[in-house]
C-alpha positions in Angstrom: 121.5 -54.1 23.8 117.8 -54.2 24.6 116.7 -53.7 28.2 114.4 -56.0 30.0 111.5 -54.8 32.1 111.1 -56.3 35.6 107.5 -56.8 36.6 107.7 -58.3 40.1 104.2 -59.7 39.9 102.6 -56.9 37.9 100.0 -57.9 35.3 100.7 -58.0 31.6 98.4 -55.0 31.2 100.4 -53.0 33.7 103.7 -53.9 32.2 102.5 -52.7 28.8 101.2 -49.5 30.3 104.5 -48.8 32.0 106.4 -49.5 28.9 104.2 -47.2 26.9 104.6 -44.4 29.5 108.3 -44.7 29.3 108.3 -44.4 25.6 106.0 -41.4 25.8 108.3 -39.7 28.4 111.3 -40.4 26.2 109.5 -38.9 23.2 109.2 -35.5 25.0 112.8 -34.7 24.2 114.3 -34.7 20.7 117.7 -36.0 19.9 119.0 -32.4 19.6 117.6 -31.5 23.0 119.2 -34.5 24.6 122.5 -33.6 23.1 122.2 -30.0 24.3 121.4 -31.2 27.8 124.4 -33.6 27.7 126.8 -30.8 26.8 125.3 -28.6 29.5 125.6 -31.3 32.1 129.3 -31.9 31.1 130.1 -28.2 31.7 128.7 -26.2 28.8 129.4 -25.6 25.2 131.6 -22.5 25.6 133.6 -24.2 28.4 134.4 -27.2 26.1 135.2 -24.9 23.2 137.8 -23.2 25.4 139.6 -26.5 26.0 142.5 -26.9 23.6 144.6 -29.4 25.4 144.1 -32.0 28.2 146.3 -34.5 30.1 145.0 -37.6 31.8 147.0 -39.9 34.0 146.2 -43.0 36.0 146.2 -46.8 35.6 145.2 -49.0 32.8 144.3 -52.7 33.1 146.6 -55.3 31.6 147.5 -59.0 32.1 144.2 -60.4 33.3 142.4 -59.2 30.2 143.9 -61.9 28.0 141.5 -64.3 26.3 141.4 -67.9 27.7 143.5 -70.5 25.9 141.4 -72.9 23.8 142.0 -76.6 24.2 142.7 -78.0 20.7 143.5 -81.6 19.5 147.1 -82.5 19.0 146.2 -84.3 15.7 148.4 -87.2 16.8 147.5 -90.9 17.3 147.3 -90.4 21.0 145.2 -87.2 20.6 144.4 -85.2 23.7 144.5 -81.5 24.3 147.5 -79.3 23.6 149.4 -78.0 26.6 148.0 -74.6 27.8 150.1 -71.6 28.6 149.8 -70.2 32.2 148.3 -66.7 32.0 147.7 -64.2 34.8 144.1 -64.3 36.1 144.3 -61.0 38.0 144.3 -57.7 36.3 147.4 -55.6 36.7 147.0 -51.9 36.6 149.9 -50.1 34.8 150.6 -46.3 35.0 149.8 -44.3 32.0 149.8 -40.7 30.8 147.6 -39.5 27.8 148.1 -36.1 26.3 145.5 -34.6 23.9 145.6 -31.6 21.7 143.3 -30.3 19.1 142.8 -31.3 16.3 142.9 -35.0 17.2 146.5 -35.2 18.4 147.3 -37.8 21.0 150.3 -39.1 22.9 150.0 -42.2 25.1 152.8 -43.5 27.4 152.5 -46.7 29.3 154.9 -47.8 32.1 155.7 -51.5 32.1 158.5 -52.4 34.6 161.6 -50.4 33.5 160.2 -49.7 30.0 158.0 -47.0 28.5 155.7 -47.9 25.6 154.6 -44.9 23.5 151.9 -44.3 21.0 151.6 -41.0 19.1 149.1 -39.7 16.6 149.6 -36.2 15.1 146.2 -36.0 13.4 147.4 -37.7 10.2 150.2 -40.1 11.0 150.9 -42.4 13.9 153.9 -44.2 15.5 154.4 -46.7 18.3 157.3 -47.9 20.4 156.8 -51.3 22.2 160.0 -52.2 24.1 158.1 -54.7 26.3 157.7 -56.8 23.1 161.5 -56.4 22.4 160.6 -53.9 19.6 163.0 -51.1 20.5 162.7 -49.1 17.4 159.8 -46.8 16.4 157.3 -48.3 14.1 154.6 -46.6 12.0 150.9 -47.3 12.6 149.5 -50.0 10.5 146.7 -49.1 8.0 144.1 -50.4 10.4 145.6 -48.5 13.4 145.6 -45.3 11.3 141.9 -45.8 10.4 140.9 -46.3 14.0 142.9 -43.3 15.2 141.5 -41.1 12.5 138.0 -42.0 13.7 138.6 -41.2 17.3 136.4 -38.3 18.7 137.9 -35.0 19.5 138.9 -34.5 23.2 135.5 -33.0 23.9 133.6 -36.1 22.7 131.2 -36.7 19.8 128.2 -34.6 21.0 130.0 -31.2 21.5 129.5 -29.2 18.3 128.2 -32.3 16.6 126.5 -30.4 13.8 129.7 -28.5 13.0 131.6 -31.8 12.9 129.2 -33.0 10.2 127.5 -35.5 12.5 123.8 -36.4 12.3 122.0 -37.6 15.4 118.7 -39.4 16.0 116.9 -40.9 19.0 116.9 -44.7 18.6 114.9 -45.3 21.8 115.3 -45.7 25.5 117.2 -48.6 27.1 118.5 -49.5 30.6 122.2 -49.4 31.1 123.4 -50.8 34.4 119.9 -50.4 35.9 119.4 -46.8 34.8 117.1 -45.5 32.1 119.0 -44.0 29.2 118.4 -42.3 25.8 120.0 -44.3 23.0 121.3 -41.8 20.4 122.5 -43.0 17.0 125.2 -40.8 15.6 126.1 -40.9 11.9 129.5 -39.4 11.5 130.7 -37.3 8.6 132.4 -40.3 7.0 129.3 -42.4 7.2 130.2 -44.5 10.2 127.5 -45.0 12.9 128.1 -44.7 16.7 125.6 -45.1 19.5 125.8 -43.1 22.7 123.6 -43.9 25.7 122.7 -40.8 27.8 121.5 -41.1 31.4 117.9 -39.8 31.5 118.5 -38.1 34.9 122.1 -36.8 34.9 122.3 -36.4 31.0 125.9 -37.7 31.2 127.2 -40.5 28.9 126.6 -43.9 30.4 127.9 -46.0 27.5 129.2 -45.7 24.0 129.8 -48.2 21.2 133.5 -48.4 20.4 135.6 -49.5 17.3 135.0 -53.2 16.7 138.0 -55.4 17.4 139.2 -58.4 15.4 139.8 -61.5 17.6 140.4 -65.0 16.2 139.6 -63.8 12.7 136.2 -62.3 13.7 135.1 -58.7 14.3 133.7 -58.3 17.8 131.4 -55.4 18.9 132.8 -53.1 21.6 131.1 -51.2 24.4 132.7 -48.5 26.6 131.1 -47.7 29.9 131.7 -44.3 31.7 131.5 -44.1 35.5 132.5 -42.0 38.5 132.2 -38.5 37.0 134.0 -35.7 38.9 134.2 -32.0 38.2 137.6 -30.8 36.9 137.9 -27.1 36.1 134.1 -26.9 35.8 133.9 -29.9 33.4 132.4 -33.3 34.3 135.0 -36.0 33.5 134.5 -39.8 34.0 137.3 -41.3 36.1 136.6 -44.9 35.4 136.2 -46.3 31.9 135.4 -50.0 31.2 135.7 -51.5 27.8 133.8 -54.7 27.0 134.4 -56.9 24.0 131.2 -58.7 23.2 131.1 -62.4 22.2 129.9 -63.3 18.7 128.9 -67.0 19.2 131.7 -68.7 17.2 135.2 -67.9 16.1 136.5 -68.1 12.5 137.6 -71.7 13.4 134.0 -72.6 14.2 134.6 -73.1 18.0 132.7 -71.3 20.7 133.8 -67.8 21.3 135.4 -67.5 24.8 134.5 -64.6 27.0 136.8 -61.6 27.2 137.3 -60.0 30.6 136.6 -56.2 30.6 139.4 -53.7 30.4 139.5 -50.9 32.9 141.0 -47.5 32.9 141.2 -45.6 36.2 141.9 -41.9 35.8 143.6 -40.3 38.8 144.5 -36.8 37.6 143.2 -34.5 34.8 144.8 -31.3 33.7 142.8 -28.9 31.5 144.7 -26.7 29.0 148.2 -27.6 30.1 151.0 -26.3 27.8 151.7 -29.1 25.3 154.3 -28.5 22.5 153.5 -29.8 19.1 156.8 -31.7 19.2 155.2 -34.1 21.7 153.0 -35.4 18.9 155.9 -35.9 16.4 157.6 -39.2 15.7 159.1 -40.4 19.0 162.8 -40.4 19.5 163.8 -43.8 21.1 166.4 -42.4 23.5 164.0 -39.7 24.8 161.2 -42.3 25.2 163.4 -44.5 27.4 164.8 -41.7 29.5 161.5 -40.1 30.3 160.2 -41.5 33.6 
């Protein structure tokens, strides 16, 4: 997303000069230097290498993030719009716990009323339990879900030990994110996928990152993840508010205007670094255990 320069009455010459100065300032640091400063700002390379497990708990947004219902023709003689389904307009925050363990193991539990939904990835295989959809038996990840899970960054993020992970980085330019100047780093991952990370030019913490595209109404939509409210936990800087935005693409596969999607929020309330997490947590869930665990 390209940033716009606000002039507030400055001349075209001055605007061009300021833009050139910004580009020159940004050019003083290489992509590798920016990555090094990012890792240092987040707590340091050795500190992150020492992290083997992590638990995050808090609230995740649900309900109000559903897409608006489209008014479609009945196709009858009378015509007219189809009846719409009433959907909640306010976001509901549901309790969650996410447990992470190297390499790429993840367990996610979401409380919804009296039920507990579970997603587990052991680094190669994944399972899900979705009782709130009346699916009360464990299901394997779909091929698409496995592909997304396998591409998720390690718990330390994409820039820690990026070279050892087989990632190439380059500076794509400077852009403003939420009013702040950032370095736009393009990362080419080992498998060939490209990811962009925007690093704040003052704090050197992540401000934004491109996420895995999502398919809605038959069309792939770009995804952006914003990182806010960093706090120190065991010497590490951890964002405590994450906001995911699904960007519109103009028209859906049906040829109608793509409705806006409200952002999804995650509020992290507690972080534990290096808690004891047994490997069995990341095995195929047992239905009875998942329901009893509160």
